[in-house]
C-alpha positions as CSV (number, residue, x, y, z in Angstrom):
1,X,21.0,-37.9,-4.4
2,X,22.8,-37.9,-1.2
3,X,24.9,-35.1,-2.1
4,X,21.7,-32.6,-2.4
5,X,18.9,-34.4,-0.9
6,X,20.0,-34.0,2.8
7,X,18.4,-33.0,6.2
8,X,20.4,-29.8,6.3
9,X,19.0,-29.0,2.8
10,X,15.6,-29.5,3.8
11,X,15.9,-27.2,6.7
12,X,17.0,-24.4,4.6
13,X,14.7,-25.0,1.8
14,X,11.7,-25.0,4.0
15,X,12.4,-21.3,5.2
16,X,11.3,-20.6,1.5
17,X,8.4,-23.2,1.2
18,X,10.4,-25.3,-1.0
19,X,10.2,-29.0,-0.9
20,X,13.0,-31.6,-0.4
21,X,13.1,-35.3,-1.6
22,X,15.3,-36.6,1.1
23,X,17.7,-39.3,-0.1
24,X,17.1,-43.0,0.9
25,X,20.4,-43.7,2.8
26,X,19.3,-42.3,6.0
27,X,18.7,-44.6,8.8
28,X,15.7,-44.8,10.9
29,X,17.5,-43.6,13.8
30,X,18.7,-40.5,11.6
31,X,15.2,-39.8,10.6
32,X,13.9,-40.0,14.3
33,X,16.5,-37.6,15.4
34,X,15.9,-35.3,12.7
35,X,12.1,-35.3,13.1
36,X,12.6,-34.7,16.8
37,X,13.9,-31.2,16.3
38,X,12.2,-30.3,13.0
39,X,8.4,-31.3,13.5
40,X,7.5,-28.0,11.7
41,X,9.3,-28.8,8.2
42,X,7.9,-32.6,7.9
43,X,5.2,-31.2,5.5
44,X,8.0,-29.9,3.2
45,X,9.9,-33.2,2.8
46,X,9.4,-36.6,1.3
47,X,11.1,-39.9,2.4
48,X,12.6,-41.8,-0.4
49,X,12.7,-45.5,-1.0
50,X,13.8,-48.3,-3.3
51,X,11.8,-51.3,-4.0
52,X,13.6,-54.2,-2.3
53,X,12.1,-55.9,0.7
54,X,14.6,-54.1,3.0
55,X,13.7,-50.6,1.4
56,X,9.9,-51.3,2.4
57,X,10.9,-52.5,5.8
58,X,12.8,-49.3,6.4
59,X,9.8,-47.2,5.1
60,X,7.6,-48.6,7.1
61,X,9.6,-48.4,10.1
62,X,10.3,-44.7,9.6
63,X,6.5,-43.8,9.0
64,X,5.6,-45.6,12.0
65,X,8.2,-43.8,14.0
66,X,7.0,-40.4,12.4
67,X,3.5,-40.6,11.1
68,X,3.6,-36.8,10.2
69,X,5.5,-37.5,7.2
70,X,3.1,-37.1,4.3
71,X,5.2,-37.9,1.3
72,X,6.7,-41.1,0.1
73,X,9.0,-41.1,-3.0
74,X,9.6,-44.4,-4.7
75,X,12.7,-43.7,-6.4
76,X,14.3,-45.9,-8.9
77,X,16.4,-45.1,-12.2
78,X,14.3,-47.2,-14.5
79,X,10.4,-47.3,-13.8
80,X,9.7,-49.6,-16.7
81,X,9.1,-52.8,-15.0
82,X,6.1,-54.8,-13.8
83,X,8.0,-55.1,-10.3
84,X,8.1,-51.4,-10.0
85,X,4.5,-50.8,-10.7
86,X,3.4,-53.6,-8.3
87,X,5.5,-51.9,-5.7
88,X,3.9,-48.8,-6.3
89,X,0.4,-50.4,-5.9
90,X,1.8,-52.3,-2.6
91,X,2.9,-48.8,-1.3
92,X,-0.7,-47.3,-2.0
93,X,-2.3,-50.4,-0.2
94,X,-0.1,-50.1,2.8
95,X,-0.2,-46.2,3.0
96,X,-3.5,-44.9,1.7
97,X,-3.4,-41.7,3.3
98,X,0.1,-40.5,2.1
99,X,1.2,-38.8,-1.1
100,X,3.1,-41.0,-3.5
101,X,5.8,-39.8,-6.0
102,X,7.0,-42.3,-8.1
103,X,9.7,-42.5,-11.1
104,X,11.4,-42.3,-13.1
105,X,9.7,-42.8,-16.6
106,X,9.5,-40.6,-19.7
107,X,6.6,-41.7,-21.7
108,X,2.7,-40.9,-21.5
109,X,1.8,-44.5,-21.4
110,X,4.1,-45.3,-18.1
111,X,2.8,-42.1,-16.6
112,X,-1.0,-43.2,-16.9
113,X,0.1,-46.7,-15.7
114,X,1.6,-45.4,-12.5
115,X,-1.1,-43.0,-11.7
116,X,-3.6,-45.6,-12.3
117,X,-1.5,-48.0,-10.1
118,X,-1.7,-45.4,-6.9
119,X,0.9,-42.7,-7.8
120,X,-0.2,-39.0,-7.0
121,X,2.9,-37.7,-8.7
122,X,5.1,-39.2,-11.5
123,X,8.8,-38.4,-11.6
124,X,9.8,-37.8,-15.3
125,X,13.4,-37.7,-16.9
126,X,16.0,-40.3,-17.9
127,X,19.4,-39.1,-18.6
128,X,19.3,-35.2,-18.6
129,X,20.9,-34.8,-15.3
130,X,24.3,-32.7,-14.9
131,X,26.2,-35.9,-13.4
132,X,24.1,-38.7,-15.4
133,X,25.7,-40.4,-18.1
134,X,22.9,-42.8,-18.9
135,X,22.4,-41.7,-22.6
136,X,26.1,-42.2,-23.0
137,X,26.5,-45.6,-21.7
138,X,23.1,-47.1,-22.8
139,X,21.7,-45.1,-25.6
140,X,18.6,-44.3,-23.5
141,X,16.9,-41.4,-22.8
142,X,14.3,-38.8,-23.9
143,X,14.5,-34.9,-24.4
144,X,13.4,-33.2,-21.3
145,X,11.6,-30.6,-22.7
146,X,9.4,-32.9,-24.8
147,X,8.9,-35.3,-22.0
148,X,7.6,-32.6,-19.9
149,X,5.1,-31.5,-22.6
150,X,3.6,-35.1,-23.2
151,X,3.7,-36.6,-19.7
152,X,2.1,-33.6,-18.2
153,X,-0.7,-33.8,-20.5
154,X,-1.2,-37.3,-19.7
155,X,-0.9,-36.9,-16.0
156,X,-3.3,-34.1,-15.9
157,X,-5.9,-35.9,-17.9
158,X,-6.0,-38.4,-15.1
159,X,-6.0,-35.9,-12.3
160,X,-2.3,-36.6,-11.5
161,X,0.8,-34.3,-11.4
162,X,4.5,-34.7,-12.6
163,X,7.9,-33.7,-11.6
164,X,10.4,-32.6,-14.2
165,X,13.6,-34.2,-12.8
166,X,16.9,-33.3,-14.4
167,X,18.0,-30.9,-17.1
168,X,18.0,-27.5,-15.5
169,X,21.3,-25.3,-15.5
170,X,19.9,-21.8,-14.7
171,X,16.6,-20.4,-13.3
172,X,15.4,-20.1,-17.0
173,X,15.3,-23.5,-17.4
174,X,13.1,-24.0,-14.2
175,X,10.8,-21.6,-15.7
176,X,10.5,-23.3,-19.0
177,X,9.9,-26.7,-17.2
178,X,6.9,-24.9,-15.4
179,X,5.9,-23.3,-18.8
180,X,5.8,-26.8,-20.4
181,X,3.3,-28.1,-17.7
182,X,5.6,-29.6,-14.9
183,X,3.7,-29.3,-11.4
184,X,7.2,-29.6,-9.7
185,X,10.9,-28.9,-10.8
186,X,13.5,-31.2,-9.3
187,X,17.0,-29.8,-9.1
188,X,20.3,-31.4,-8.3
189,X,23.3,-30.0,-10.0
190,X,21.9,-26.4,-9.3
191,X,22.0,-27.1,-5.6
192,X,25.4,-28.6,-5.3
193,X,28.5,-27.0,-3.9
194,X,26.8,-25.4,-0.8
195,X,27.2,-25.6,2.8
196,X,24.1,-27.8,3.0
197,X,25.3,-30.2,0.3
198,X,26.4,-33.5,1.4
199,X,29.6,-35.5,0.0
200,X,32.0,-34.4,2.6
201,X,34.1,-31.5,3.6
202,X,35.2,-28.4,1.5
203,X,38.1,-29.2,-0.9
204,X,40.8,-26.4,-1.1
205,X,43.3,-26.3,-4.0
206,X,45.3,-23.4,-5.1
207,X,43.4,-20.9,-3.1
208,X,39.9,-22.2,-4.4
209,X,37.2,-24.0,-2.4
210,X,35.0,-27.1,-4.0
211,X,32.7,-29.7,-2.8
212,X,32.3,-33.0,-4.6
213,X,29.1,-33.8,-6.6
214,X,28.2,-37.2,-8.0
215,X,25.4,-39.2,-9.7
216,X,23.8,-41.8,-7.9
217,X,24.9,-44.4,-10.6
218,X,28.3,-43.4,-10.5
219,X,31.3,-45.4,-9.2
220,X,31.5,-42.9,-6.2
221,X,28.1,-43.5,-5.1
222,X,28.0,-47.4,-5.7
223,X,31.4,-47.8,-3.8
224,X,29.7,-45.7,-0.9
225,X,26.5,-47.7,-0.7
226,X,26.5,-50.9,-2.7
227,X,30.0,-52.3,-2.3
228,X,31.2,-50.9,-5.7
229,X,30.0,-51.3,-9.2
230,X,28.5,-54.8,-9.9
231,X,30.3,-56.9,-12.3
232,X,27.5,-57.1,-14.6
233,X,26.7,-53.5,-15.1
234,X,28.6,-50.2,-15.9
235,X,28.7,-46.8,-14.1
236,X,26.1,-44.3,-15.2
237,X,27.2,-41.3,-13.5
238,X,30.1,-39.1,-13.1
239,X,32.0,-37.3,-10.0
240,X,32.9,-33.6,-10.3
241,X,34.3,-30.9,-8.1
242,X,31.8,-28.1,-7.9
243,X,33.1,-24.6,-6.8
244,X,32.0,-23.8,-3.3
245,X,29.0,-21.3,-3.2
246,X,28.0,-20.7,0.3
247,X,24.6,-21.0,1.7
248,X,21.9,-22.7,-0.5
249,X,19.6,-19.7,0.4
250,X,21.4,-17.3,-2.1
251,X,20.9,-19.8,-4.8
252,X,17.2,-20.6,-4.2
253,X,16.3,-17.1,-4.0
254,X,17.9,-16.2,-7.4
255,X,16.2,-19.2,-8.9
256,X,12.7,-18.0,-7.4
257,X,13.4,-14.5,-8.5
258,X,13.8,-15.8,-12.0
259,X,10.5,-17.7,-12.0
260,X,8.6,-14.8,-10.6
261,X,10.0,-12.4,-13.3
262,X,9.4,-15.0,-16.1
263,X,5.7,-15.0,-14.8
264,X,5.6,-10.9,-15.0
265,X,6.8,-11.2,-18.7
266,X,4.4,-13.7,-20.1
267,X,1.5,-12.5,-17.9
268,X,0.8,-15.3,-15.4
269,X,-0.5,-14.3,-12.2
270,X,0.2,-17.4,-10.5
271,X,2.5,-20.5,-11.2
272,X,-0.1,-22.9,-12.1
273,X,-1.0,-20.1,-14.7
274,X,2.3,-20.2,-16.4
275,X,1.7,-23.2,-18.6
276,X,-1.3,-21.5,-20.2
277,X,0.7,-18.4,-20.9
278,X,3.8,-20.1,-22.4
279,X,4.8,-20.6,-26.0
280,X,8.0,-22.2,-27.2
281,X,9.9,-21.1,-30.2
282,X,13.2,-22.8,-31.5
283,X,16.3,-20.4,-31.2
284,X,19.8,-20.9,-32.3
285,X,21.1,-18.8,-29.6
286,X,19.4,-17.7,-26.5
287,X,22.1,-15.4,-24.8
288,X,24.3,-12.5,-26.0
289,X,27.8,-13.8,-24.9
290,X,30.0,-11.0,-26.0
291,X,31.2,-10.0,-22.6
292,X,31.0,-13.4,-21.1
293,X,34.6,-14.1,-20.4
294,X,34.8,-10.5,-18.7
295,X,31.7,-10.9,-16.5
296,X,32.5,-10.1,-12.9
297,X,29.2,-11.1,-11.6
298,X,25.9,-12.4,-13.0
């Protein structure tokens, strides 16, 4: 997402050893300029690409200019196509020494297909994002927790890994994703509204500050990158104003603190152990909200 997958975000999150999938709309020149001053964090970023001929040409040009980049993310909204699988195979053939992330899909069969086609990590999730309206517009999607539980099992059986992409609204959700078996958890909305978030300047209204956040299938994104919404399709994302939240480091520390505390509660000595210490139960309410309207600070 060009609102959170920015170079500025990568520079800050790398300080906490967090990983950033940089959005696909930066030019070769912008990548080269970024790499020149940030060699030490290139191991903490992935370059994203679509699957057109021009996308691959740019990917090859960036990798040629910056061979230190170790991760490639083949990023499409719908991974259920033969063309996508063939593209993953082609990327694997052309870059045999790189780690390939590919998605998005939500079922075991497709996770296995992508891993057997050359992907190391499969990105899982269709529709759960905070600014995604795919489920509303198309009726297509899959419950995210079920998706992680099933896809992680399939991936790990073949020696692969998964990214849980979307659906997290708080640090507890991140912990649950790891507990369900995710190897990585990708965040969008939880990182929006910060200094390092893209989407333009801070908006001030009635004494309050906001920043724009939008889905990459929204009209805003398609107007910006594709010349508008194609006449044969609909927008599948929304544009919102998120309260301004300062530096992303504060939010990231809060998320990490929640996950660490989760590990102590369930007896996991390391993150990889969390899924073996997790049992899920159904609840009708997870938070006592009696004082929520009067809360001064979470």
